[in-house]
Gaussian input, Z-matrix of N, CA and C with variables (Angstrom, degrees):
# hf/3-21g

backbone

0 1
 N
 C     1     B1
 C     2     B2     1     A1
 N     3     B3     2     A2     1     D1
 C     4     B4     3     A3     2     D2
 C     5     B5     4     A4     3     D3
 N     6     B6     5     A5     4     D4
 C     7     B7     6     A6     5     D5
 C     8     B8     7     A7     6     D6
 N     9     B9     8     A8     7     D7
 C    10    B10     9     A9     8     D8
 C    11    B11    10    A10     9     D9
 N    12    B12    11    A11    10    D10
 C    13    B13    12    A12    11    D11
 C    14    B14    13    A13    12    D12
 N    15    B15    14    A14    13    D13
 C    16    B16    15    A15    14    D14
 C    17    B17    16    A16    15    D15
 N    18    B18    17    A17    16    D16
 C    19    B19    18    A18    17    D17
 C    20    B20    19    A19    18    D18
 N    21    B21    20    A20    19    D19
 C    22    B22    21    A21    20    D20
 C    23    B23    22    A22    21    D21
 N    24    B24    23    A23    22    D22
 C    25    B25    24    A24    23    D23
 C    26    B26    25    A25    24    D24
 N    27    B27    26    A26    25    D25
 C    28    B28    27    A27    26    D26
 C    29    B29    28    A28    27    D27
 N    30    B30    29    A29    28    D28
 C    31    B31    30    A30    29    D29
 C    32    B32    31    A31    30    D30
 N    33    B33    32    A32    31    D31
 C    34    B34    33    A33    32    D32
 C    35    B35    34    A34    33    D33
 N    36    B36    35    A35    34    D34
 C    37    B37    36    A36    35    D35
 C    38    B38    37    A37    36    D36
 N    39    B39    38    A38    37    D37
 C    40    B40    39    A39    38    D38
 C    41    B41    40    A40    39    D39
 N    42    B42    41    A41    40    D40
 C    43    B43    42    A42    41    D41
 C    44    B44    43    A43    42    D42
 N    45    B45    44    A44    43    D43
 C    46    B46    45    A45    44    D44
 C    47    B47    46    A46    45    D45
 N    48    B48    47    A47    46    D46
 C    49    B49    48    A48    47    D47
 C    50    B50    49    A49    48    D48
 N    51    B51    50    A50    49    D49
 C    52    B52    51    A51    50    D50
 C    53    B53    52    A52    51    D51
 N    54    B54    53    A53    52    D52
 C    55    B55    54    A54    53    D53
 C    56    B56    55    A55    54    D54
 N    57    B57    56    A56    55    D55
 C    58    B58    57    A57    56    D56
 C    59    B59    58    A58    57    D57
 N    60    B60    59    A59    58    D58
 C    61    B61    60    A60    59    D59
 C    62    B62    61    A61    60    D60
 N    63    B63    62    A62    61    D61
 C    64    B64    63    A63    62    D62
 C    65    B65    64    A64    63    D63
 N    66    B66    65    A65    64    D64
 C    67    B67    66    A66    65    D65
 C    68    B68    67    A67    66    D66
 N    69    B69    68    A68    67    D67
 C    70    B70    69    A69    68    D68
 C    71    B71    70    A70    69    D69
 N    72    B72    71    A71    70    D70
 C    73    B73    72    A72    71    D71
 C    74    B74    73    A73    72    D72
 N    75    B75    74    A74    73    D73
 C    76    B76    75    A75    74    D74
 C    77    B77    76    A76    75    D75
 N    78    B78    77    A77    76    D76
 C    79    B79    78    A78    77    D77
 C    80    B80    79    A79    78    D78
 N    81    B81    80    A80    79    D79
 C    82    B82    81    A81    80    D80
 C    83    B83    82    A82    81    D81
 N    84    B84    83    A83    82    D82
 C    85    B85    84    A84    83    D83
 C    86    B86    85    A85    84    D84
 N    87    B87    86    A86    85    D85
 C    88    B88    87    A87    86    D86
 C    89    B89    88    A88    87    D87
 N    90    B90    89    A89    88    D88
 C    91    B91    90    A90    89    D89
 C    92    B92    91    A91    90    D90
 N    93    B93    92    A92    91    D91
 C    94    B94    93    A93    92    D92
 C    95    B95    94    A94    93    D93
 N    96    B96    95    A95    94    D94
 C    97    B97    96    A96    95    D95
 C    98    B98    97    A97    96    D96
 N    99    B99    98    A98    97    D97
 C   100   B100    99    A99    98    D98
 C   101   B101   100   A100    99    D99
 N   102   B102   101   A101   100   D100
 C   103   B103   102   A102   101   D101
 C   104   B104   103   A103   102   D102
 N   105   B105   104   A104   103   D103
 C   106   B106   105   A105   104   D104
 C   107   B107   106   A106   105   D105
 N   108   B108   107   A107   106   D106
 C   109   B109   108   A108   107   D107
 C   110   B110   109   A109   108   D108
 N   111   B111   110   A110   109   D109
 C   112   B112   111   A111   110   D110
 C   113   B113   112   A112   111   D111
 N   114   B114   113   A113   112   D112
 C   115   B115   114   A114   113   D113
 C   116   B116   115   A115   114   D114
 N   117   B117   116   A116   115   D115
 C   118   B118   117   A117   116   D116
 C   119   B119   118   A118   117   D117
 N   120   B120   119   A119   118   D118
 C   121   B121   120   A120   119   D119
 C   122   B122   121   A121   120   D120
 N   123   B123   122   A122   121   D121
 C   124   B124   123   A123   122   D122
 C   125   B125   124   A124   123   D123
 N   126   B126   125   A125   124   D124
 C   127   B127   126   A126   125   D125
 C   128   B128   127   A127   126   D126
 N   129   B129   128   A128   127   D127
 C   130   B130   129   A129   128   D128
 C   131   B131   130   A130   129   D129
 N   132   B132   131   A131   130   D130
 C   133   B133   132   A132   131   D131
 C   134   B134   133   A133   132   D132
 N   135   B135   134   A134   133   D133
 C   136   B136   135   A135   134   D134
 C   137   B137   136   A136   135   D135
 N   138   B138   137   A137   136   D136
 C   139   B139   138   A138   137   D137
 C   140   B140   139   A139   138   D138
 N   141   B141   140   A140   139   D139
 C   142   B142   141   A141   140   D140
 C   143   B143   142   A142   141   D141
 N   144   B144   143   A143   142   D142
 C   145   B145   144   A144   143   D143
 C   146   B146   145   A145   144   D144
 N   147   B147   146   A146   145   D145
 C   148   B148   147   A147   146   D146
 C   149   B149   148   A148   147   D147
 N   150   B150   149   A149   148   D148
 C   151   B151   150   A150   149   D149
 C   152   B152   151   A151   150   D150
 N   153   B153   152   A152   151   D151
 C   154   B154   153   A153   152   D152
 C   155   B155   154   A154   153   D153
 N   156   B156   155   A155   154   D154
 C   157   B157   156   A156   155   D155
 C   158   B158   157   A157   156   D156
 N   159   B159   158   A158   157   D157
 C   160   B160   159   A159   158   D158
 C   161   B161   160   A160   159   D159
 N   162   B162   161   A161   160   D160
 C   163   B163   162   A162   161   D161
 C   164   B164   163   A163   162   D162
 N   165   B165   164   A164   163   D163
 C   166   B166   165   A165   164   D164
 C   167   B167   166   A166   165   D165
 N   168   B168   167   A167   166   D166
 C   169   B169   168   A168   167   D167
 C   170   B170   169   A169   168   D168
 N   171   B171   170   A170   169   D169
 C   172   B172   171   A171   170   D170
 C   173   B173   172   A172   171   D171
 N   174   B174   173   A173   172   D172
 C   175   B175   174   A174   173   D173
 C   176   B176   175   A175   174   D174
 N   177   B177   176   A176   175   D175
 C   178   B178   177   A177   176   D176
 C   179   B179   178   A178   177   D177
 N   180   B180   179   A179   178   D178
 C   181   B181   180   A180   179   D179
 C   182   B182   181   A181   180   D180
 N   183   B183   182   A182   181   D181
 C   184   B184   183   A183   182   D182
 C   185   B185   184   A184   183   D183
 N   186   B186   185   A185   184   D184
 C   187   B187   186   A186   185   D185
 C   188   B188   187   A187   186   D186

   B1=1.4475
   B2=1.5230
   B3=1.3114
   B4=1.4587
   B5=1.5216
   B6=1.3164
   B7=1.4553
   B8=1.5177
   B9=1.3291
   B10=1.4599
   B11=1.5262
   B12=1.3060
   B13=1.4564
   B14=1.5267
   B15=1.3350
   B16=1.4595
   B17=1.5209
   B18=1.3250
   B19=1.4637
   B20=1.5265
   B21=1.3177
   B22=1.4634
   B23=1.5229
   B24=1.3100
   B25=1.4619
   B26=1.5205
   B27=1.3344
   B28=1.4669
   B29=1.5305
   B30=1.2975
   B31=1.4549
   B32=1.5290
   B33=1.3348
   B34=1.4623
   B35=1.5348
   B36=1.3359
   B37=1.4575
   B38=1.5314
   B39=1.3091
   B40=1.4663
   B41=1.5363
   B42=1.3255
   B43=1.4668
   B44=1.5291
   B45=1.3262
   B46=1.4596
   B47=1.5248
   B48=1.3195
   B49=1.4681
   B50=1.5239
   B51=1.3372
   B52=1.4650
   B53=1.5207
   B54=1.3398
   B55=1.4539
   B56=1.5289
   B57=1.3248
   B58=1.4615
   B59=1.5162
   B60=1.3304
   B61=1.4582
   B62=1.5303
   B63=1.3325
   B64=1.4628
   B65=1.5253
   B66=1.3332
   B67=1.4579
   B68=1.5293
   B69=1.3177
   B70=1.4637
   B71=1.5300
   B72=1.3133
   B73=1.4654
   B74=1.5248
   B75=1.3228
   B76=1.4630
   B77=1.5214
   B78=1.3391
   B79=1.4570
   B80=1.5196
   B81=1.3104
   B82=1.4623
   B83=1.5304
   B84=1.3098
   B85=1.4673
   B86=1.5152
   B87=1.3240
   B88=1.4656
   B89=1.5314
   B90=1.3216
   B91=1.4609
   B92=1.5291
   B93=1.3174
   B94=1.4537
   B95=1.5283
   B96=1.3165
   B97=1.4626
   B98=1.5220
   B99=1.3296
   B100=1.4635
   B101=1.5217
   B102=1.3170
   B103=1.4631
   B104=1.5271
   B105=1.3154
   B106=1.4603
   B107=1.5211
   B108=1.3140
   B109=1.4632
   B110=1.5235
   B111=1.3213
   B112=1.4600
   B113=1.5147
   B114=1.3362
   B115=1.4590
   B116=1.5206
   B117=1.3050
   B118=1.4577
   B119=1.5293
   B120=1.3369
   B121=1.4604
   B122=1.5291
   B123=1.3230
   B124=1.4731
   B125=1.5269
   B126=1.3203
   B127=1.4642
   B128=1.5296
   B129=1.3287
   B130=1.4628
   B131=1.5305
   B132=1.3447
   B133=1.4721
   B134=1.5305
   B135=1.3229
   B136=1.4645
   B137=1.5258
   B138=1.3270
   B139=1.4641
   B140=1.5261
   B141=1.3362
   B142=1.4594
   B143=1.5121
   B144=1.3330
   B145=1.4533
   B146=1.5279
   B147=1.3278
   B148=1.4629
   B149=1.5193
   B150=1.3400
   B151=1.4569
   B152=1.5246
   B153=1.3359
   B154=1.4581
   B155=1.5253
   B156=1.3344
   B157=1.4652
   B158=1.5223
   B159=1.3258
   B160=1.4650
   B161=1.5277
   B162=1.3377
   B163=1.4626
   B164=1.5233
   B165=1.3318
   B166=1.4522
   B167=1.5265
   B168=1.3211
   B169=1.4610
   B170=1.5184
   B171=1.3225
   B172=1.4612
   B173=1.5270
   B174=1.3247
   B175=1.4611
   B176=1.5253
   B177=1.3375
   B178=1.4510
   B179=1.5223
   B180=1.3200
   B181=1.4619
   B182=1.5137
   B183=1.3346
   B184=1.4602
   B185=1.5267
   B186=1.3074
   B187=1.4689
   B188=1.4950
   A1=108.81
   A2=116.00
   A3=121.83
   A4=109.11
   A5=115.23
   A6=121.09
   A7=108.31
   A8=116.19
   A9=121.83
   A10=107.54
   A11=115.83
   A12=120.90
   A13=108.96
   A14=116.47
   A15=121.76
   A16=107.71
   A17=115.60
   A18=120.43
   A19=109.54
   A20=116.08
   A21=120.45
   A22=109.38
   A23=115.06
   A24=119.97
   A25=114.07
   A26=117.80
   A27=120.17
   A28=109.33
   A29=115.29
   A30=121.92
   A31=109.84
   A32=116.67
   A33=121.20
   A34=110.47
   A35=117.46
   A36=120.34
   A37=110.92
   A38=116.42
   A39=120.78
   A40=110.45
   A41=116.44
   A42=120.69
   A43=110.13
   A44=116.62
   A45=120.87
   A46=110.79
   A47=116.37
   A48=121.39
   A49=110.66
   A50=117.24
   A51=121.38
   A52=110.68
   A53=116.13
   A54=120.85
   A55=110.94
   A56=116.63
   A57=120.78
   A58=111.39
   A59=116.94
   A60=121.53
   A61=110.48
   A62=117.35
   A63=120.92
   A64=110.94
   A65=115.83
   A66=120.63
   A67=110.70
   A68=116.98
   A69=121.04
   A70=111.02
   A71=117.03
   A72=120.86
   A73=112.52
   A74=117.85
   A75=119.85
   A76=111.50
   A77=117.79
   A78=121.02
   A79=114.61
   A80=117.80
   A81=121.68
   A82=110.80
   A83=116.94
   A84=120.54
   A85=110.71
   A86=116.96
   A87=120.92
   A88=110.61
   A89=115.71
   A90=120.28
   A91=111.04
   A92=117.15
   A93=121.08
   A94=110.73
   A95=117.34
   A96=121.29
   A97=111.12
   A98=116.75
   A99=120.03
   A100=111.25
   A101=117.78
   A102=121.44
   A103=113.18
   A104=117.88
   A105=119.97
   A106=112.00
   A107=116.54
   A108=119.37
   A109=108.63
   A110=115.77
   A111=121.09
   A112=109.45
   A113=116.07
   A114=120.36
   A115=107.48
   A116=114.77
   A117=119.47
   A118=109.61
   A119=117.37
   A120=120.02
   A121=112.80
   A122=117.19
   A123=119.40
   A124=110.44
   A125=117.14
   A126=120.57
   A127=110.98
   A128=115.88
   A129=120.25
   A130=110.39
   A131=116.10
   A132=119.71
   A133=110.79
   A134=116.17
   A135=120.44
   A136=110.66
   A137=117.46
   A138=121.55
   A139=111.43
   A140=116.79
   A141=120.29
   A142=110.76
   A143=116.66
   A144=120.85
   A145=110.46
   A146=117.52
   A147=121.90
   A148=111.00
   A149=115.49
   A150=120.53
   A151=111.18
   A152=116.45
   A153=120.58
   A154=110.73
   A155=117.40
   A156=121.18
   A157=109.99
   A158=116.84
   A159=121.17
   A160=111.07
   A161=116.62
   A162=120.36
   A163=111.30
   A164=116.52
   A165=120.50
   A166=110.32
   A167=117.64
   A168=120.86
   A169=111.55
   A170=117.01
   A171=119.91
   A172=111.39
   A173=116.23
   A174=120.03
   A175=110.85
   A176=116.95
   A177=120.01
   A178=111.81
   A179=117.76
   A180=121.04
   A181=111.35
   A182=117.15
   A183=120.52
   A184=112.30
   A185=118.04
   A186=120.62
   A187=112.85
   D1=136.19
   D2=-178.67
   D3=-91.91
   D4=129.61
   D5=179.45
   D6=-120.97
   D7=130.05
   D8=177.98
   D9=-119.09
   D10=120.73
   D11=178.80
   D12=-79.42
   D13=123.64
   D14=179.15
   D15=-109.71
   D16=122.67
   D17=179.81
   D18=-81.92
   D19=160.78
   D20=178.38
   D21=-62.85
   D22=130.36
   D23=178.07
   D24=81.21
   D25=1.76
   D26=-179.62
   D27=-76.53
   D28=142.36
   D29=-178.62
   D30=-65.57
   D31=137.69
   D32=-178.17
   D33=-67.96
   D34=-31.36
   D35=178.34
   D36=-64.36
   D37=-37.77
   D38=178.69
   D39=-65.77
   D40=-41.18
   D41=178.65
   D42=-65.40
   D43=-39.90
   D44=178.24
   D45=-64.63
   D46=-38.62
   D47=177.88
   D48=-63.75
   D49=-41.54
   D50=176.60
   D51=-61.79
   D52=-43.26
   D53=179.79
   D54=-61.92
   D55=-46.28
   D56=-179.92
   D57=-60.63
   D58=-41.42
   D59=-179.88
   D60=-64.17
   D61=-44.31
   D62=178.87
   D63=-64.78
   D64=-40.66
   D65=-179.29
   D66=-65.38
   D67=-39.55
   D68=179.36
   D69=-65.57
   D70=-36.37
   D71=179.61
   D72=-67.17
   D73=-24.47
   D74=179.25
   D75=-69.17
   D76=-27.64
   D77=177.12
   D78=83.69
   D79=15.31
   D80=-177.36
   D81=-65.63
   D82=-46.30
   D83=-178.22
   D84=-65.42
   D85=-41.56
   D86=179.49
   D87=-60.67
   D88=-45.19
   D89=179.68
   D90=-65.01
   D91=-39.61
   D92=179.26
   D93=-61.79
   D94=-43.35
   D95=179.31
   D96=-65.59
   D97=-38.13
   D98=178.62
   D99=-65.70
   D100=-34.52
   D101=-177.38
   D102=-79.91
   D103=-11.37
   D104=-179.24
   D105=-66.84
   D106=-32.35
   D107=178.88
   D108=-139.49
   D109=145.20
   D110=-179.02
   D111=-86.49
   D112=132.48
   D113=173.63
   D114=-117.72
   D115=132.47
   D116=-179.78
   D117=-64.81
   D118=149.21
   D119=179.79
   D120=-58.82
   D121=-34.88
   D122=179.24
   D123=-65.94
   D124=-38.35
   D125=178.24
   D126=-68.72
   D127=-37.18
   D128=178.42
   D129=-63.65
   D130=-44.29
   D131=178.31
   D132=-63.26
   D133=-40.37
   D134=-179.99
   D135=-61.93
   D136=-42.62
   D137=178.49
   D138=-65.12
   D139=-40.61
   D140=178.48
   D141=-63.76
   D142=-39.71
   D143=179.27
   D144=-65.19
   D145=-42.89
   D146=177.19
   D147=-59.21
   D148=-44.73
   D149=-179.48
   D150=-62.95
   D151=-41.21
   D152=-179.54
   D153=-65.68
   D154=-41.52
   D155=178.71
   D156=-62.89
   D157=-43.12
   D158=179.80
   D159=-61.45
   D160=-45.96
   D161=179.88
   D162=-62.90
   D163=-40.00
   D164=179.81
   D165=-64.40
   D166=-41.05
   D167=178.30
   D168=-63.84
   D169=-38.03
   D170=177.39
   D171=-64.26
   D172=-41.68
   D173=179.11
   D174=-64.03
   D175=-41.00
   D176=-179.40
   D177=-66.58
   D178=-34.95
   D179=177.86
   D180=-67.10
   D181=-38.14
   D182=-176.87
   D183=-72.78
   D184=-22.24
   D185=-177.78
   D186=-85.86

């Protein structure tokens, strides 16, 4: 359970922002989206490889 301490006089929007940040760090939404559809392990590896190549190309361009 996520608990956000709200101080007296603290803005409710700020408390909501803290809650959203903590909730995002738990990874619940990410896991839920991953479970909506099955991806084969070979496809997952292929996507990871594509992502790694893209990141490497970006680093090489910046240098």
